C-alpha positions, 0 to 999 in steps of 0.5 A: 500499500502506498501513501501519497503526500503532497506538500505545497508551499506558497511564497509571496514577495513584493517588488517595489520599482526604483526602491534602491534609488529612493534609498540612495537619495535618502542616504545621500541627503542624510550624508549632506546634512551630517557633514554640514551639521558637523561643520556648523557645530564646529563653527558654533564651537569656535564662536563660543570659544572666541566669545569666552576668550579661550586660550588660542595656544591650547591644542584643542582650541588651536585645532578647532580654530585651524580647521574652521579657518579653512571654511571661514576665510572667505568671510573674514573681514566681512563685518566688524567683530566687537571685542572686549579684552580677549573676548571676540564676537565673530559676526562673520562666523555667524553669517558663514553659518547662515550661508553654509546652512543655505548651501546644505539646503540647496545641495539637499534639494538638488540631490532630491531633484536629480536622483529621486524617482517617486513610486510610479505605480502599484507594488508588484506582487509575485506569488510562487507555488512549489509542490513536491510529492513524497512517496512513502512505502510501508 
């Protein structure tokens, strides 16, 4: 006497067209905001250090001043910086933060315009059915 057993397995998956491109666009804009966010934070730290009159001979202060100078030299002398003793209020650095924020926003929008492809249609569903037969003998 033979016993026929049939086993059916149904697997469903969904394919979303252009999903990878949307993920790339999202990650690229995250990277833009991260990089400009770090730059903005360092410039803000520089403004704070100048405001409290931090010792420019200190290694960490010199590092922050040196790195941020690369991004601030186009704005040097743009407006006057009020001083009181060793304390300096760098208004040009504040203006630079505003400009770099606008640049970050413009780059982020450009990335979206160039790379983003909205989902144009419905999600495609794929169903696969596999049937296997098992024969068992007593």
